[in-house]
N, C-alpha and C positions, 0 to 999 in steps of 0.2 A: 464481261461480268464487272470489271473494275469500273468501266464507264457507266454501267447501270447503277452501281452502288453510288458513285459520285453524283449522278443525276438525282437519285432518290434523296441523298443527304442535302443536296442543294435545295430541293423542293421542300424538304422538312425545315431547313433553316429559314427559308423565305416565309414559309407559313408561320413559324414561331415569331419572326420579326413582325409580321403583319399583325399577329395577335397582340403583341406588346403595344404596337401603335394604336390599336383600337381600344385600349384599356379605358375603363370608365373612372379611373382614379383622379382624373383632372390634371392640369398642367401639361407641360410638354416633355417628351422623353429626352433624357440626357444620356448620350452613349458613354460607355465605360469599358473596361476590360478586366477579365478575371486572370488569375495566375496561369491558367492554361492557354491564354492568348485568344479566347473566343470573346466576341463582343457581348456586352450586357447592356441593358437599358434600365434607368431608374426614373420614376415620375418626379417631376419638380412640382412642389405645392403651388397652388394659385396665390397670387399676391394678396396680402392682407390689406383690407380697406383702412385708410387713415381717416378718422372723423375730422370734419372741418370745425375749427373752433368757433364758438359763438362770441361775438364781440360784446364787451360790457362797458358801461360808462365808467370813466375814470373818476368823476366827481358827480355827486348829486347836484341837480340844478338848484340855484338859489331859491329859497322859499319866498323872499321878499326883496324889493328894490330899496336899498338903504340910502340912495343918493339924497343929498340935502343937508340941512343943518340940524344938529342935535345939540341940546344943552343939558349938562348933567352935573352931578356931584361925585367927589371922591373922598374916601376916608381911609385912615391908616396912618403910616408915618407922615404922610402929607394929607392935608384936608383943604378942600376948596371946591371951586367950580371950574368947569371946562365948557368950551364951545368947539364942536367937532363939525367940520364941513368936508364931505367927500362925494366922490362920483363912484358909481359901481358899473363895471363892464363884466358881464357873466358873474363869475364868483369873485373877481378881483375888486378890491376897495383901494382908492387913493385919495388923499386930501391933506388936510392939516388940522392940528388940534391946538387951541389956545388954552393954557393953564393959568389959573389965578395965583397958585402958590406951589412951588416957586414959579414966579411969572415967567412964562416962556411960550413961544409958538413954535411948534415942531411939524415937519413934514411927516406924514404917516402913510403906511400901506398895510393892506391886510387881505383877509380871505373869509368868505362866507360859504359854508357848506351845510346845506339844510338850515337848521337854526343855530349852528355853532359858529361863532365869530371869533377871529383872532386878528389883532392888528397891533401896530406899535411904530415907534421911531427907532431906527437902527441904532443900537449901542446905548439907548437911553432908557426906554420903558417898553414893556409888552403888556397887552391887554388880552384877555380871554373871556368868553362869556357866552350867553344865550340870547337870541333875539326872540322875545315873547310875541311880538307882532311887528308889523312894519312901522309901528309907532312907539315901541319900548324895547329896551335891552338893558342887560346888567351882567356883572361878572366881577373878576378880580384883575389886579394889575401887579406887576413886579417892577421895582426900581432896579435897574441892572447895575447901578453904581455900587449898591450896598446890599442887594438881595432881599430888601424888605418888601412886604406885600400889603395890599389893602384891597378895598372893594370900590366899585363904581356902579353907577346907574344913570340912564339917560332916557328921557322921552324925546321924540322928534318934535322940533319946533316949526 
């Protein structure tokens, strides 16, 4: 009789385990134990999908090629004319500017993002502005020695 009871309990236990394994909750069963020492199984949730990030451009492509020579005027604490010559590679600008007052020629570098331009000579002067077309630009400048500001404009020559 004990043997029949053990056989019946074994069959019931195997049937219960088989039922847990064919559950439709998803994931894989994880064995555990209860305080009475019998094995239990819990379903592991399926992994969460991680979306793939969409790459974005770090800077807008330049609107115009500003390479060449520009001649313009500046007003403010300093008034005069300038000649600006530079080359453009992507958004980067590099070249030189010759000022009439105070007379000086400076190496400059800058950046063009869309129609916004910024350039200057390190530690001397900074220029910011807008490019209206590939033949005209204007904006403001700051003299870094004294913090004074003025305006500038330049057509391409």
